[in-house]
N, C-alpha and C positions, 0 to 999 in steps of 0.2 A: 382377441382382445377389441372390448365393447370400447368407443370414440367417449360415449358420455363421461361426460367431468374428466378429459383425461386431463387439460391444464392441470385441473385442483389436484388430481392426483402427481401430476408430476410437481408440484409444487410441495406437495407432503413428502418426496422425495429429497427434495433439495433440503428438506428441514423446514419451511415453512408452511405448514397446515392448515391456516388461517389467514395468511396474507390477503390484505385485501388487494394487492398491487401484481403479484407476480405472476396469477393466472392471466391477466389480460396484456404483460409485457411477453410473457412466453407465445401467447398465440399473436403476438405481432411478429412474432422472430421465426416461427414456426410454422410448418405445413403440418399437419395432422400424421402425415406419414413418419416425419421426422419424429414427431412425441414417441410416436409407437415406438421408434427403433431407442430412443432414450430410455422408454421405460423397458426395454428387454438388456438394456445394458445392468452390469457386466460381459463382456464378450468378445469372443474374436467374431470374425466377418462370419465366417463360416455356424459358429452357434445363433448367434442373431436372426441368422436367413433360416435356421431350422425350428426357430422358436418363432418364428411369424408367419414360415412356412412362402419367403419369399428368395426370388431366386440371389443369389449370391454376389453379381456383375451389379444387383439394382441396389441391394444393400453397401456394399462398397464406396458404391457412388453418393448414397445419404451421408456413410459415413465420415467420407473424404470433407463433404461441404459441411458436418456438423464440425469437425476438426478445426476448418478454416474459420466457423465461425465462433468458435470459443466455447464450448459446450462439450465438450470429450476432451480426454486426455488419451495416453496410451502407454503401455509396458512392452516392451519384449517378453514373450514366456516363451524358451522355446522355440525362438525364432519365430515367433509368430505374434501378432499384434492383438494385444488384448485390449481391449477400449473399457473406457467407466466416463462416469459423468466426472465432472472436474469440480474443486472444489469453493473452487471462488470465482463465481459465475459470475456476477456483476464486471468483475474485473478481467476476467476474460473478454468480455461480449464489449465492453469498454475499449479496447486497444484493436477491436476488429472494424474495419473500413468499414465493411456493410451498416455497421449501426446508426450512422451519419445520416443516412438517408429516411428514418424513422421521424425526425425532427421533435418539437418541443414534447409532445406530449409522452413521448417515449421517456426521454429525458425526466420531461414531469414525475412520472411514476416513479421512475427508479429514484430521485431525491426524495419523494415522499416516505417512498416502502426503507430507504436510509435512516430517513431520520426516524422514523414511527415504528420503524419494526426492525432493522437490523441494529440499532444502537441500541437497541436492550440487551443484545448480551455482554455489555458494555458496565453491565449492575453488578456482576458476578466478574471474581477472578479470574486469572487463564489470559491473560494480554499478550497479544502479536507485537507493536509496538514499541517501541522504547526511542527516546532520544539520544543522539551522540552530539557532544559539544564540537563547536569548530577548533580545531587542534590547536591555532596558533592563539588563543584567547586564554589556554592552561599554562602555567609556569612550567619552566622547564623542567623542575627538581621534582612538582607533582608525579605522583604514577600516575599513568594511561595505558591502559589494557590495549592489545592488538586490534581486540573486536571494539574495539571505540575509537579508531582511529579510519576515515574512510581512505585514509593513503594506504593504510596497510589493509584493508580490507578488498581493496580493488589491488593491491600487489601481489595479494594471496588467491586472486582470481586468474583461472585458466579462460573463462571466456566472458567479455562485459559486453552489452547491449545497449539502447536507451529507445524507451519508450513514451507512448502518451501516458502522460500522468491519468489516472484512472477516474480519479478525484473530480480534477476539475474538466476531464470531458462530461463526466456526468452532471457536475454544479454550474458549469459555466456562472459564475457567482464573483468570477475576478477577472483580470486583464494580463495574468502571470502566463509567459509560456507552458505550452503543453507539455512539449519534447524533455521532462525532466526526471523522469521516471527511472534509474540508472539497474539492474536485474545483472544477475550473476549465473555464473555457471548452467545449472540444467534448467533455471528458468531461464537466462538469457538464450540459449538453443532451442526451448519450445516458442518462444515470442518469433526469433529469426527464424525458424521453420515456416509458421506460420505467414510468416513476410509481412508483420507488423511493428516490427523494431530494425533499428541499422546498429551494425558492431559498431564498438569501439576500440581505440588505444587508449590503454592508462592515460596519457596526457589529454586525449580528448574528454575521458569521463571526468580528470580534475578538474578542467575548465569549465565543465557544469556546474559542477561543484560549487566553484568559486561563485557562477555569475548567480547563483542562486542564491548565495550568502547573499553579494550585493544588495540583491531584490527583498531580501530580509525573510528569504523561507527557512522551514528549520526541517534540520537531515532526519532523518528517523528511519533506523533499521530495525528486522527481527529480535526479539527479546529474546539470544542466546546466544551463548560463548562463542561460536563457529559453524560452520558453514552458511553465512548471513547471504540469504537469496537475491535482496534488495538493498538500494538507497531510496528513499522518498527524499522528494523536498516540497514541504509541505506547508500551509496557510491553513488559519483557523477557518474560512468562512467554506472549504469546500472539503479537506482530508479527513474522511472517514472516522478518521482515530480523535485529530486537534478539532473540529467539529465540536462531536459527541462530546470531549473532555471542557469544552472550555464552554462552550455557546451550549448544549445541550443538558452538561451537567452530570453525566455520567461518569462514574468515579472511577473507573478501572479500562479508562478506554488506552490512556496513553501512560509508559514508564517514565518516570526522568532519568535524567543521567546521571553519575555518582558525583556532578558536582554543581554548586551555586555561586552566582555572584554576588560578587561583593567591591564594596566603594569606598577610596581612598577617598575621604573629603578636602584632603589639601591640594590633591591634584586636580578634582573638578573644579569646572568653571560655571556649572550650572545651565549647559545648552542646550537641553533634555532629549536630545537624540537616543540618547538609551531609553529615555518612556518611548518615544514613538518608534523605538525596535523591536518592541518588547510585544507576542504575539498574544503572553500570557497575562497582561496585566499585573504583573509584580514589582514594575517600579513607578512609583509617586513622586512628583516633589513635594518635597518640604522645607517651607525656609527656604526656598531656590536651589536646595541639593537634593537628588534622587535617594530615594529610603527603597532597601529591598523587599519585598514580602517573600519570607523565608520558605513559606507553605506553598505560595502560588510559582515559588521560579522551579523551573523545569532544567536552569543549567544548560540551556542551546550556546549560548554565548554571542548570540547578534547583538545585544547591549554592546559586549566588551570590542565586538571586533571593529567598531567604528566609532571608539571614541575617540574625538581628538587628542586626549590628552593623557591617555592608558591610564585612566584613572578608574575603570573596572578589571576586575580580571576573575577569572574561575575556580575556586577552591572545590579539594575532596569533601566529601561530608558524608561518602556513602563507600564501604568496604567490596572490595574483589566479592563478596558473595549477593549484591544487591544484584548480579547478573545469573542466573539459573544455566549452572553447568553441562550443555545440553548441543546437538546439532537441530539446527533452524528447519522447517520443513519448506521446499521450494514454495513460492509464491502461487502456482499454477501445480496443483498435484490432484491425483483421481480421488473420488468424492469417498 
């Protein structure tokens, strides 16, 4: 296989044939031989070796390195590992410890690609992330489904791990903590195998969620009714979804929860804390009292969770059909 334009060809395989940034990113991360192996996938070690006319041990070593870097995934097929390119390339690389060595230029390239190229995917329907409310901010008599409760999602998980937030690792636009991305089941097993996460018990995961709520971070999950593979704790300055929605104006980047904040003006003392806590700019003070913009409110519950007089609560405004009945794809899977 000719080497000319190898990183441009690889960018095309990843779905960005005209990208201004991905070929340079790939060239920083890979040797030419690694790029050739990636272009030969999917396949087993033996199949790749045959395609490239390279010895099996050499290919095996390269594939092991590419797995650790976050470029490939594998499934077991008849007892053999069949490798393929990973679908969420940016995310997988960001949780690789080796990526830190590239410094500012590397992360700046990813930031520009995220804002200028990846975010365009959110101009059309087909959303991946949905806001879930802080559970304690919903009235007890209000319907809340199991896949809207962080505690229930964690209770159902067989494996739980925490890794660095993909978006804050890339963007570096705030001082919020990095180790806040909770991953579950197959996704958790993948990052644990790569050594880029630590396993948690349920109580530890709940503690991280509580910390993130205190910091004013928004809980997001995959937009599906079961098989949720991740619970992210997001900020609008870094999160690929919230930043695209709130700052870049992409219409379909994030999905609202089924709830909306309402204010009891008789209880409200006009302390303005809810305005400061809202990531979506949905609350404004009018005559010293908060007014909720129904269109802008995503129903995250951050405003209600810290109201000292309990003047804000979440009410249900959308039915169960708001959440599609389907199993979510793992965060990291084959392309």
